[in-house]
Residue frames relative to the residue before (quaternion, step in Angstrom):
aa qw qx qy qz dx dy dz
D 1.0000 0.0000 0.0000 0.0000 0.00 0.00 0.00
R 0.4528 -0.7383 0.4326 0.2504 3.56 -0.62 1.16
R 0.6592 0.5328 -0.2840 0.4483 3.49 1.02 -0.90
M 0.6341 0.5249 -0.3016 0.4811 3.57 1.12 -0.77
T 0.6433 0.5446 -0.2983 0.4479 3.53 1.06 -0.90
L 0.6546 0.5042 -0.2904 0.4827 3.53 1.00 -0.98
S 0.6651 0.5112 -0.3165 0.4429 3.57 0.96 -0.81
R 0.6563 0.5206 -0.2922 0.4613 3.58 1.02 -0.93
D 0.7608 0.3859 -0.1898 0.4860 3.56 0.97 -0.93
A 0.3609 0.8054 -0.4480 0.1425 3.55 1.27 -0.17
R 0.6785 0.4938 -0.2889 0.4607 3.63 1.00 -1.01
H 0.6331 0.4705 -0.3699 0.4910 3.64 1.06 -0.50
L 0.6695 0.5199 -0.3260 0.4187 3.61 0.86 -0.84
A 0.6159 0.5448 -0.3297 0.4638 3.60 1.29 -0.49
L 0.6241 0.5368 -0.3765 0.4249 3.59 1.13 -0.34
P 0.4715 -0.6841 0.4780 0.2849 3.60 -0.76 0.91
Q 0.6428 0.5384 -0.2980 0.4562 3.57 1.09 -0.73
V 0.7150 0.3806 -0.2157 0.5454 3.61 1.12 -0.55
G 0.1153 0.8337 -0.5388 0.0357 3.58 0.27 -1.28
A 0.7621 -0.3488 0.2765 0.4702 3.56 -1.31 -0.17
D 0.6938 0.4898 -0.3080 0.4288 3.61 0.83 -0.93
G 0.6531 0.5079 -0.3031 0.4728 3.59 0.99 -0.86
Q 0.6506 0.4877 -0.3191 0.4869 3.63 0.96 -0.86
Q 0.6236 0.5242 -0.3622 0.4529 3.61 0.90 -0.63
R 0.6209 0.5238 -0.3178 0.4890 3.63 0.99 -0.78
I 0.6650 0.5089 -0.3081 0.4515 3.55 0.92 -0.82
S 0.6489 0.5274 -0.2842 0.4689 3.50 1.15 -0.95
E 0.7029 0.4199 -0.2415 0.5209 3.63 1.17 -0.60
G 0.5024 0.6973 -0.3948 0.3249 3.65 1.27 -0.24
K 0.2154 -0.7496 0.6160 0.1107 3.51 -1.27 0.67
V 0.0330 -0.8148 0.5771 -0.0449 3.58 -0.57 1.14
L 0.2045 -0.7353 0.6415 0.0777 3.54 -1.01 0.96
L 0.0671 -0.7967 0.6005 -0.0110 3.56 -0.66 1.16
I 0.0753 -0.8150 0.5746 -0.0055 3.59 -0.52 1.20
G 0.7523 0.2437 -0.2425 0.5620 3.52 -0.52 1.21
V 0.0667 0.8078 -0.5808 0.0753 3.68 -0.32 1.15
G 0.2061 0.7302 -0.5880 0.2802 3.47 0.68 1.38
G 0.8374 -0.1543 0.1504 0.5023 3.46 -1.20 -0.82
I 0.6676 0.4928 -0.2822 0.4814 3.53 1.04 -0.90
G 0.7225 0.4853 -0.2539 0.4221 3.51 0.74 -1.14
C 0.5736 0.5775 -0.3671 0.4501 3.62 1.18 -0.66
A 0.7085 0.4603 -0.2731 0.4600 3.58 0.72 -0.96
A 0.6697 0.4928 -0.3085 0.4621 3.57 0.96 -0.84
A 0.6452 0.5326 -0.3164 0.4472 3.58 1.03 -0.81
A 0.6598 0.5280 -0.3249 0.4246 3.51 0.86 -0.96
Y 0.7130 0.4487 -0.2674 0.4678 3.58 0.85 -0.95
L 0.6082 0.5477 -0.3471 0.4579 3.62 1.00 -0.69
A 0.6960 0.4688 -0.2764 0.4684 3.53 0.91 -0.97
S 0.6718 0.4958 -0.2990 0.4619 3.61 0.95 -0.86
S 0.6635 0.5169 -0.2976 0.4517 3.58 1.17 -0.61
G 0.5794 -0.6392 0.3552 0.3598 3.56 1.29 0.03
V 0.2773 0.7374 -0.5672 0.2400 3.65 1.08 0.49
G 0.4965 -0.7230 0.4155 0.2413 3.49 -0.83 1.21
H 0.8261 0.0388 0.0099 0.5621 3.62 0.85 -0.79
L 0.0081 0.8098 -0.5828 0.0671 3.61 -0.38 1.28
S 0.0774 -0.7800 0.6209 0.0135 3.55 -0.58 1.23
V 0.0830 -0.7963 0.5988 0.0219 3.62 -0.80 1.06
C 0.0332 -0.8014 0.5971 -0.0123 3.53 -1.07 0.78
D 0.2027 0.7330 -0.6306 0.1545 3.58 -0.98 0.95
F 0.2904 -0.7929 0.5214 0.1224 3.50 -0.77 1.19
D 0.5800 0.6006 -0.3767 0.4012 3.58 1.24 -0.02
T 0.3797 -0.6962 0.5427 0.2767 3.57 -1.29 -0.02
V 0.5153 -0.6342 0.4806 0.3182 3.60 -1.19 0.47
D 0.0010 0.7667 -0.6414 -0.0282 3.55 -1.04 0.82
E 0.7270 -0.4763 0.2564 0.4229 3.55 -1.23 0.31
T 0.6419 0.5630 -0.3324 0.4007 3.61 1.07 -0.54
N 0.5798 0.5985 -0.3179 0.4524 3.46 1.45 -0.33
L 0.6303 0.6394 -0.3337 0.2873 3.57 1.01 -0.89
G 0.5490 0.6145 -0.4032 0.3979 3.62 1.15 -0.37
R 0.8273 0.2211 -0.1118 0.5042 3.61 0.90 -0.69
Q 0.6560 0.4793 -0.3103 0.4936 3.57 1.23 -0.40
V 0.1711 -0.9023 0.3932 0.0448 3.47 0.48 1.39
L 0.5882 0.5792 -0.3723 0.4242 3.60 1.30 -0.16
Y 0.7201 0.4724 -0.2383 0.4488 3.50 1.17 -0.52
A 0.1349 -0.7314 0.6540 0.1383 3.55 -1.41 0.26
Q 0.7215 -0.3704 0.2800 0.5137 3.61 -1.15 -0.14
G 0.8148 0.2921 -0.2421 0.4383 3.48 -1.08 0.92
H 0.5239 0.6281 -0.4074 0.4063 3.64 1.32 -0.19
V 0.1393 -0.7580 0.6330 0.0735 3.53 -1.16 0.69
A 0.4577 -0.6908 0.4932 0.2648 3.56 -0.92 0.97
I 0.6250 -0.5017 0.4242 0.4216 3.62 -1.21 0.39
S 0.1737 -0.8638 0.4720 0.0289 3.54 -0.59 1.09
E 0.4926 0.6211 -0.5073 0.3380 3.54 -0.17 1.27
R 0.2889 -0.7802 0.5307 0.1617 3.45 -0.82 0.96
L 0.2449 -0.7918 0.5443 0.1296 3.56 -0.60 1.11
T 0.1178 0.7778 -0.6030 0.1327 3.56 -0.75 1.15
G 0.8564 0.2250 -0.1178 0.4495 3.54 -1.32 0.19
A 0.8498 -0.0975 0.0761 0.5125 3.58 -0.74 -0.92
A 0.5930 0.5458 -0.3610 0.4692 3.61 1.13 -0.52
L 0.6588 0.4962 -0.3135 0.4706 3.56 0.99 -0.74
A 0.6622 0.5280 -0.2849 0.4490 3.51 0.96 -0.93
N 0.6433 0.5165 -0.3046 0.4760 3.54 1.10 -0.78
A 0.6742 0.4900 -0.3080 0.4587 3.55 0.96 -0.87
V 0.6567 0.4958 -0.3166 0.4720 3.56 0.94 -0.76
S 0.6555 0.5371 -0.3160 0.4266 3.54 0.99 -0.79
A 0.6620 0.4956 -0.2675 0.4944 3.57 1.25 -0.70
A 0.6906 0.4703 -0.3082 0.4549 3.62 1.12 -0.16
D 0.4758 -0.6472 0.5228 0.2853 3.49 -1.23 0.48
V 0.7699 0.0407 0.0392 0.6356 3.62 1.10 -0.85
V 0.1967 -0.7550 0.6178 0.0977 3.57 -1.05 0.89
L 0.1349 -0.7553 0.6355 0.0867 3.55 -1.06 0.87
D 0.1035 -0.8065 0.5795 0.0555 3.59 -0.80 1.02
G 0.0498 0.7879 -0.6104 0.0648 3.50 -0.55 1.19
S 0.2869 0.7922 -0.4905 0.2227 3.57 1.19 0.57
D 0.4173 -0.7566 0.4613 0.2014 3.62 -1.13 0.48
N 0.7202 0.3714 -0.2679 0.5212 3.53 1.16 0.49
F 0.5908 -0.6389 0.3823 0.3110 3.52 -1.11 0.80
P 0.6012 0.5535 -0.3855 0.4284 3.66 0.92 -0.72
T 0.6707 0.4809 -0.3114 0.4710 3.58 0.84 -0.86
R 0.6417 0.5363 -0.3244 0.4420 3.60 0.86 -0.87
F 0.6747 0.4920 -0.2928 0.4659 3.59 0.87 -0.95
Q 0.6564 0.4982 -0.3228 0.4656 3.64 1.00 -0.74
V 0.6593 0.5042 -0.3063 0.4661 3.52 0.95 -0.80
N 0.6295 0.5174 -0.3238 0.4809 3.56 1.01 -0.75
E 0.6562 0.5011 -0.3273 0.4595 3.62 0.85 -0.88
A 0.6406 0.5117 -0.3247 0.4715 3.58 0.93 -0.82
C 0.7057 0.4657 -0.3051 0.4383 3.60 0.79 -0.84
V 0.5865 0.5354 -0.3591 0.4903 3.60 1.17 -0.62
A 0.6746 0.5254 -0.2846 0.4335 3.62 0.86 -1.00
M 0.7736 0.3646 -0.1633 0.4919 3.46 1.03 -0.92
S 0.3663 -0.7444 0.4691 0.3026 3.61 1.37 -0.06
R 0.3951 0.7158 -0.4796 0.3186 3.60 0.78 1.11
R 0.5460 -0.5761 0.4914 0.3585 3.60 -1.16 0.69
L 0.1044 -0.7726 0.6255 0.0296 3.57 -1.07 1.01
V 0.0484 -0.7547 0.6525 0.0482 3.66 -0.75 0.91
S 0.0831 -0.8239 0.5595 -0.0334 3.55 -0.47 1.30
G 0.0571 0.8053 -0.5862 0.0679 3.67 -0.82 1.02
S 0.0080 -0.7808 0.6247 -0.0016 3.48 -1.32 0.61
A 0.0759 -0.7952 0.6003 0.0405 3.54 -1.22 0.40
I 0.1435 0.7652 -0.6206 0.0936 3.58 -1.05 0.76
R 0.8246 0.1236 -0.1427 0.5333 3.54 -1.06 0.76
F 0.7360 -0.3197 0.2802 0.5268 3.60 -0.49 -1.20
E 0.6078 0.5754 -0.3086 0.4519 3.56 1.31 0.32
G 0.0109 -0.7854 0.6183 0.0284 3.51 -1.19 0.59
Q 0.1643 -0.7616 0.6196 0.0952 3.58 -1.25 0.61
L 0.0323 -0.7564 0.6532 -0.0079 3.45 -1.25 0.77
A 0.0924 0.7719 -0.6252 0.0691 3.61 -0.96 0.92
V 0.2062 -0.7607 0.6079 0.0959 3.57 -1.22 0.65
F 0.0785 -0.8043 0.5881 -0.0325 3.50 -0.86 1.08
G 0.8263 0.2627 -0.1984 0.4571 3.59 -1.40 0.54
P 0.5363 0.0726 -0.7358 -0.4072 1.33 -2.43 -0.69
D 0.6412 0.4769 -0.3476 0.4904 3.56 1.26 -0.24
F 0.1551 -0.8284 0.5377 0.0229 3.55 -0.41 1.34
S 0.4411 0.7097 -0.4706 0.2834 3.57 1.23 0.04
Q 0.7884 0.2375 -0.1199 0.5546 3.60 1.12 -0.66
S 0.6915 0.4781 -0.2522 0.4792 3.59 1.28 -0.56
P 0.5330 -0.6307 0.4629 0.3224 3.55 -1.22 0.48
C 0.2716 -0.7072 0.6151 0.2184 3.55 -1.35 0.31
F 0.7419 -0.3792 0.3036 0.4621 3.49 -1.36 -0.01
G 0.6357 0.5540 -0.3261 0.4273 3.63 1.02 -0.74
C 0.5829 0.5598 -0.3592 0.4667 3.58 1.19 -0.42
L 0.6709 0.5292 -0.2593 0.4500 3.56 1.14 -0.75
Y 0.8130 0.1078 0.0136 0.5720 3.45 0.93 -1.18
A 0.3499 -0.7017 0.5795 0.2222 3.53 -1.01 0.84
E 0.7110 -0.4882 0.3108 0.3994 3.58 -1.28 0.51
A 0.7524 0.4291 -0.2154 0.4510 3.52 0.99 -0.86
D 0.4311 0.7293 -0.4341 0.3063 3.57 1.35 -0.07
E 0.0785 -0.8085 0.5820 0.0382 3.63 -0.74 0.92
S 0.3087 0.7876 -0.4883 0.2143 3.61 1.07 0.50
L 0.6757 0.3777 -0.3130 0.5503 3.59 1.23 -0.23
G 0.1095 -0.8398 0.5310 0.0286 3.52 0.03 1.34
S 0.5740 -0.5833 0.4309 0.3803 3.54 -1.17 -0.06
C 0.4813 -0.6850 0.4656 0.2871 3.56 -0.98 0.90
A 0.4981 0.6613 -0.4190 0.3729 3.56 1.27 -0.35
G 0.7696 0.3383 -0.1675 0.5150 3.60 0.88 -0.98
N 0.7721 0.3909 -0.2009 0.4590 3.56 1.08 -0.56
G 0.4214 -0.7066 0.4630 0.3297 3.56 1.36 -0.35
V 0.0115 -0.7668 0.6417 0.0103 3.53 -1.37 0.44
L 0.4950 -0.6212 0.5273 0.3018 3.53 -1.10 0.80
A 0.5508 -0.6763 0.3615 0.3295 3.63 -0.51 1.07
P 0.7302 0.4475 -0.2865 0.4294 3.71 0.67 -0.85
V 0.5396 0.6646 -0.4127 0.3111 3.61 1.13 -0.61
P 0.6669 0.4536 -0.3509 0.4758 3.68 0.75 -0.77
G 0.6056 0.5735 -0.3542 0.4230 3.60 1.06 -0.62
V 0.6111 0.5529 -0.3157 0.4703 3.54 1.15 -0.79
I 0.6848 0.4825 -0.2688 0.4754 3.51 0.88 -1.10
G 0.6871 0.4925 -0.2933 0.4464 3.60 0.84 -0.91
T 0.6285 0.5182 -0.3366 0.4724 3.55 1.08 -0.60
M 0.6448 0.5096 -0.3177 0.4729 3.56 1.08 -0.78
M 0.6115 0.5395 -0.3574 0.4553 3.58 1.07 -0.73
A 0.6185 0.5416 -0.3363 0.4594 3.60 1.04 -0.85
V 0.6224 0.5401 -0.3387 0.4541 3.59 0.96 -0.88
E 0.6894 0.4969 -0.2879 0.4415 3.54 0.80 -0.97
A 0.6610 0.4918 -0.3229 0.4658 3.57 1.03 -0.78
L 0.6336 0.5405 -0.3215 0.4507 3.63 0.95 -0.83
K 0.6465 0.5311 -0.3179 0.4460 3.49 0.99 -0.95
Y 0.6786 0.5089 -0.2890 0.4439 3.51 0.93 -0.92
L 0.6466 0.5190 -0.3046 0.4687 3.54 1.00 -0.91
A 0.7040 0.4787 -0.2429 0.4650 3.58 0.94 -0.98
G 0.4652 -0.6987 0.4335 0.3278 3.57 1.26 -0.23
I 0.4036 0.6769 -0.5042 0.3532 3.58 1.16 0.64
G 0.5371 -0.6816 0.4189 0.2672 3.49 -0.89 1.12
S 0.2739 -0.7765 0.5550 0.1183 3.56 -1.08 0.84
D 0.5419 -0.5984 0.4496 0.3822 3.51 -1.21 0.37
A 0.6663 -0.4331 0.3926 0.4629 3.53 -1.44 0.15
P 0.7202 -0.4584 0.3000 0.4257 3.56 -1.23 0.50
L 0.0668 0.8134 -0.5693 0.0991 3.57 -0.66 1.13
L 0.2507 -0.7037 0.6370 0.1900 3.50 -1.28 0.56
R 0.1347 -0.7833 0.6024 0.0738 3.61 -0.65 1.09
L 0.1627 -0.7796 0.6039 0.0344 3.50 -0.96 1.12
F 0.1396 -0.7924 0.5910 0.0573 3.59 -0.66 1.08
D 0.0988 -0.7824 0.6147 0.0148 3.55 -0.94 1.05
A 0.2808 -0.8150 0.4854 0.1460 3.53 -0.17 1.30
T 0.5956 0.5933 -0.3596 0.4049 3.55 1.12 -0.62
A 0.7549 0.3010 -0.1696 0.5575 3.58 1.12 -0.74
S 0.2918 -0.7541 0.5023 0.3064 3.57 1.32 -0.32
E 0.4428 0.6758 -0.4540 0.3755 3.51 0.83 1.09
L 0.1847 -0.7640 0.6125 0.0843 3.52 -1.20 0.68
R 0.0967 -0.8210 0.5627 0.0088 3.57 -0.57 1.20
R 0.2036 -0.7902 0.5663 0.1158 3.59 -1.04 0.65
L 0.0864 -0.7829 0.6159 0.0133 3.59 -0.88 1.03
G 0.4023 -0.6903 0.5389 0.2669 3.57 -0.93 0.79
L 0.2761 -0.7438 0.5960 0.1236 3.47 -1.31 0.77
S 0.1459 -0.7772 0.6087 0.0647 3.55 -1.11 0.82
K 0.5576 -0.5973 0.4833 0.3142 3.51 -1.25 0.78
R 0.2764 -0.7609 0.5629 0.1666 3.62 -0.86 0.89
P 0.4583 -0.7415 0.4194 0.2535 3.54 -0.47 1.28
D 0.7459 0.3693 -0.2185 0.5095 3.62 1.10 -0.61
C 0.3035 0.7597 -0.5278 0.2281 3.62 1.18 0.36
P 0.4043 -0.7488 0.4669 0.2404 3.62 -0.72 0.93
V 0.6630 0.5276 -0.2855 0.4478 3.52 1.28 -0.33
C 0.8484 0.2155 -0.0434 0.4815 3.54 0.68 -1.26
A 0.4650 0.7148 -0.4387 0.2835 3.56 1.23 -0.22
V 0.7644 0.2882 -0.1948 0.5428 3.58 1.13 -0.48
A 0.3392 0.7627 -0.4855 0.2599 3.59 1.27 0.39
């Protein structure tokens, strides 16, 4: 219904940076969301409600009671979409997307997603949360001059621990997931983005810091992109 669509999108249409053309691009956009935990739940909710035309979500884990405090899309008995994307399946899924959001909770997945995004020249929005801290970074889609996730973290880096053993304040993943949705919508709508930045959220001080990112000349993933 045209009238319902105009009403639903009215606040986006009123933004000069979005308008009818930007909202049309959002409605035609294709987003791949990997990891539908606390971060992914928030990102998925806002991407869907903002009118993203095609939203693919992937999570090979299952929901348990300890997840329910922060994974706001689920209730007792719900099970996440269960399929692990690797190899050709991951490459195909990334290739079909305009922008990829990675809210996964382990480094092997993050490195594989990054490699696929570099290979396919896709925008990558990466987010993580643990304890009272969150991180958000945006990479690509042109990796010839810009850094990738591999420039920021080495294979052996364990600084992104698991919230299972370290705990996490329930809203912190939601903050990061919402910010990831913002970055995805900006990209789809054609709104210019800052130079590559790492954003660090500290919930104890309610502060957000920004650190510049540089391309690593010896990065095994994007140095030859």
